[in-house]
N, C-alpha and C positions, 0 to 999 in steps of 0.2 A: 840487854835486859838482865844478863847474868855475867857483868863484867869481871867478877873475880872468881868465877867457878871455872875449872878446867872443863874442856869439851866432854870427855869421859864421863864426868859427875853429872852433866847436863842431861846427856843421854841415858844414864840411868833413872833420872827423875822421869824423863819423858816416856821410859818404857812402860809405866803404868797408866799411860793415857790412851784413851780408845782411837780409832781412826779419826772420828769427826774432830775431836780436839787437837789431834795432831795437825790436821789441815789448818785448823784456826791458827795455830802456833807457827805453822809455815808462813802464813801470812801477816803474822803480828810485827815482826821486826826482822832485820838481816840477821841479827844474833842468833834467833832461833830457828831461821830457815834450814841450815844445814843438818842440826840435829832433827828437826823434824823429818825432812826427807829421807834422811838416813834410816828412819824406822818406818816410814810410809812405803818405802820402795825396798825393803829388805826381802820381802816374799811378794813376788809378782805373778799373777795369772793372766795369760794371753790367750784368748780365744780368737779362732781364725777371723771372724767378723771385725775384731779390732785390731787385726795386724798393722794397717796402715796408720791408725793412730798411735800405735806403740812406737812404730818407726818413726813417725813425725815427731814424738816427743823426744826419743832417744838422740835423733838427729839435732833437733833444737835445744836440747839440754843434755849434751853428751856425758856430762858429769853424773847424771842420775843412774848410768848404766854401771858404774863402779860401786853403786850402794846396793846392787842386787845379789842377794846370796842364794835366793830358791827360786827357780823360775819353773813354772807350769804352763806348759803349751798344749791347748786342747783343740784339736781338729774336730770337725763335725763331717757328717756324710751329706750335708746339703750346704757346703760352703757357697756362699753368694759368688755370682760370677764375676762381680766387679772387685773380688779381693784377689790381689795378687800374692800367693803364699810364698814366692820366690823371695819377698822381702823378708821373710822369717831368716833366710840366709845372711842377710845384711845385718840382722840383729844378733844372731848367733855367731859373733866374731870374738875371738879371744882377748883381742886388744880392747875391745869395749866393755866387754862383761868380765873384767879382770879379777873380780872378787866372788865369781859365782862358784858355789859350792854344791849346789843340788839342781839337777835338771830333770823334769819328767816331760816325756813326750807321750801325749794320748793320742792313737791313731784313728780311733772309732772305726776298727775294721778295713782301713785304707790298705792299699798295696803299696810297700815300700818303693817299688820301681815307679809309680806314679807321683810320688812326692817331689817337689821341684829339686833340681840338682843342686841349687845353692844351699837348700835346707840340709841334703844329704852330706854336703862338703862342710856345713858348718858344724853338724854333729861330730863329723870325723876330727875336725881341728880341735873340738874340746877334749876329744880323747887322747889327741896327741899332746895335749898340755898336762902338767902335774899337778894342778890345783883342783880338779873337779873331783869331790868326794863320793857324790851319789849319782847314779843314773837309774832312771825308771823308764821302760819301755812297755807300753801297754796298748793292746788291740791293734797290733800291725802285721799284715800278712807278707811272706816272703822276704823276711829280714835278710841279709846277707851274712854268711858266717863270718866273713872278715870283720864284721861290726862287732860282734859277739866276742870275738878274739881280742879285738882292740880294747873293748870295754873290761874283759876279765883282766887286761895288762894294764889299765889305766886307773880304775875307780876302785875305791875300797868297798862300796856298797851297790850293788847290782841288782835291780827288781826287773823280772822278766814275766809280764803277765799277758796270758792268752796271746802269745805271739805264735806265728808260723815261720818255719826257717827255710829258705831257699836251698833246698837240698841239692839242686844241680847247678849253683852258683859255683863258679871257678875263680872268685877273685883272690882267693888265698893262694892258688897255683899260678896265677897270672900275675900276682904281685909279691913274689918271694921276698922274705926279710932276710937282711944281712946278717941278723942274729936272731935267736929264739927269743919270743917274747918272755918278760918277767912277769909271772903273776903276781896281781896286787890286791885281787878282791878278797875280802875278809868275810863279808856278809852278802850271800846269795840267795836270793828270793826266786822261786818258780812257782807261779800260782797258774793252775788251770781247774776249770770247773768240769772239764769233759776232754776226751781225747781229741787233739788237734793233728792234723797231718803235717809231719816235719818235726814233731818232738822228738821222736826216736834218733833222728838225725843229729838233733842238737846234744843229746847225751853222748851220742857216739862221738861227736867232735870234741867234747870236753872231757870226757872219761877216757883219755888216750891210753894205749897199752905202756906198760912199763919202759922207760927209756926214751919216751915222747915227751913233748912239752907238759909239764906238770902244772896246768891252768889252775887246778883247785888245791893246790897244796898250802895256800895260806888261808883258806877257808876255815873260819872258827864259828860261824853262825850260819846255819842253813834252814830254809823253809821251803818246804814242798808239799804238794797235794797227795793224798793216799786213796784218791779214787780208783774203782776197779781198773778203768781204761788206761790209766797212766802209772799204776802202782809198780809196775817193773822198773820203769825208768826213773821212778822216784826213789826206789830201793837202790838202783845202781849209783845214783848221786851220794846217797847216805853211805854207801859202802866204800865209794872213792874218797870220802872225807873223814872216814870213820876214825882215824888215828889223830885228827886234828881238832875234831868238833868240841866246842865248849856248850853250844846252845842250839837246840833244834826244835824248830816249830813244824807241826803236822797237821795239815787240814785233812780231818778224818771223814770218811762216809760221803754223804750226799752233799749239797742237795741235787736229787735227781727228781725231776717233775713228771708228774701226770696230769692232764686236763680231762675232767669229766664233763659231760654234757650240763649238768645242772649244778654242780659242785665247783668250789672254787679252786685255785692252785693247791695241789696236795704234795707235801714233801714225802718221798718215799725213803725212809731210812733204814731199810733192809739192806745190810752191808756185808755180803759175804766174803769180801777180802780180809784177810787176816792183816795185823799190823806186825809183821815178824821183823823186828829190828835186830841188827847185827850186833856184835860186842863192841860197845862205844867207851873205852877206857878212860876218857877224858871228860866225857860229857857231865855238865854240872846243872844244866837247866833244860828242861823239856817243855813245851806247850803244846798242848793237844787242842784243837779247835773242833769241836763236835756240834753238826746240825742235829736240832731234836725236832721230833714230830709233835703231833697232837692226837692221843695223849702221849706223855713223855715216856720214853723207853730209853735207857742207856744201852748202846749198841753193846752186844755180847764181846765183840772183839776188842772193846776197850778194856773189859775186865780182864780178858786174856792178855792183852800188851802190858797192863799193869803188873800182872801176876809175874811177869818176866823181868821188871824191872831189876831184882836184886843180881841176876846173872847177866843181864844186858848192859845196864848202866848202874854198876855198884857205887860210883862215885856221885850220883846225883845229890844235888842240894836243893834244887827248888822244882817242884812239878806245879804247873799251872794249867788248869782245864777251863777253857771257855766254851761255854755252850750257846750256841747260837739257835734262835728259834725266830719264824716269821711272825708277823702280826695277823692273828687270826680274826675272822669276823666277830667272834664273841669276846676278843681281846683278852682271853685268860687261857691258858695252857693246862690241861688235866695231868696232875702228877699221878700217875698209874704205874710207874715202873716197878718191876717185880723181881729184878735181877738179883737184889741185895747187896750187902756191904760189900766194898772192895777188899778182897782177901788179904792183900799184902799189907794194906794200911790199917791193920788191926793194932791191939795193944802191943805187939811185940814187933812193931815195924822197926824200932831202933836196932834190933839185932840183924834184920835183914838189909836195912837201908841206914848205916850208921852215919852218914853225913847229911841226910835229909834234915832241913831245917824249916822249909816253908811248904805248905800245899794251899795254892789259891785258886778258889773256884769263883768264877764269875759268870754271869748269865747276861748275854748281851741279846738285845732285842731291836729290831728294825723298827724306824720311825720313833714315835713317842713311846716311852716305856710306862706301861700301867699294870704290870704284873705286880701283885702283892708280895712285897719282899718275904714276908715271914713264909710263903709257899716254898720259894726256893731255898731259903734258910733251913727248914725242917727237913727238906728233901736231901740237902747235902750232908747235914749232920747223920742222917740215918745210914748214908752209905760211908761215912768216916767214924765210925763209933770209937775207933782207938785212939782218934786225935782230939777227943773232947777234953778240954780243960789244959792241953799240953802247950797252947801257944803256938802250935805249928800250923793250925788250920786257920785261914782267913777267907771271908765270904763278902763279894760285892755283886752289885747288879745295876744294870742302866747302861747309859753310853759307856763304852769301853775305850777309855784314853789310849790303852796299850795297843789295841788292836789295829791292824794295818788298814788304812782307809781303802786300799786298792784289794783287799782280801777277797771281795766278792765280784 
């Protein structure tokens, strides 16, 4: 069909097609089959119910495994009895998925020890390779410390979402390394909505004393939660990476939920914990993700934190504030915040933050976004009067393309 076009150019053309069109092209002719399949199978999601089908597909057409760059494995709490999850171990082999760059394993609150050994071994084999760029582990209990250390020494982007660590696991002692691990992780994400047992042990493990393995020495980008129960551990991670950080993401405050007898779920945004950042000499980008209640009140600790920016992060170039709010029954948040403008970002901000070039405020809303944009726009302009007309302030609303899908 494209006899005179190189394969790379054909794939560029096909990139603009949707999934249905790509499937049609795959059936159209042998000349379009490979280009279509490369795009169709570039990102693959496998839930536990479809593990047998995925295994059959990859065994019958082994070349497809080489097309997969992003793999998302989703386990459920009610896996059908006829599903053999050990088949995932045969899928997760480095010789088949030779071009895999990103792997996500969603455990749905499963225990690591109860996962099939073939799946565990498959994950370890990937960490022993050199080409896996991103590993996301979410909602898994009793993760062995050896897996975390192996990941820090293998992938550039490591996401740990609502994990518990097996604090009594002795795998590190029983399998001593011939040489200290070389840290490789540059982007570390640790997301928690509340305190989970074993998290302090994780921080103890990777923020080792001077002279021990420097697992965090290459971290340039860090994302942590600043909720009250885990605030001390998050501050330890920030302190351990203070000299290398260029990009810091903070999940601030709630959501802490209370359920009333006749009222819907309420967001409690009373956040007594401060956001006390250490001196971060090289930090260029800071993102603050804040949950809002209804009526809207910007937390006072956010004002305090921003007020310290000239002394804590003097080299800052970009401040990004993402305001999260739930969908309320009335569909509209009431903007009644009375905290006033942010004191640092007034007309003299350039003297205090000389490198600041952008302040981006975004409102992200769960579900369909139906908040009238002018309400949020006016709300933000009231908080940053010193940035009016400077070109520094940008405002957006709706689905947040920059926000991490696993944030919540």
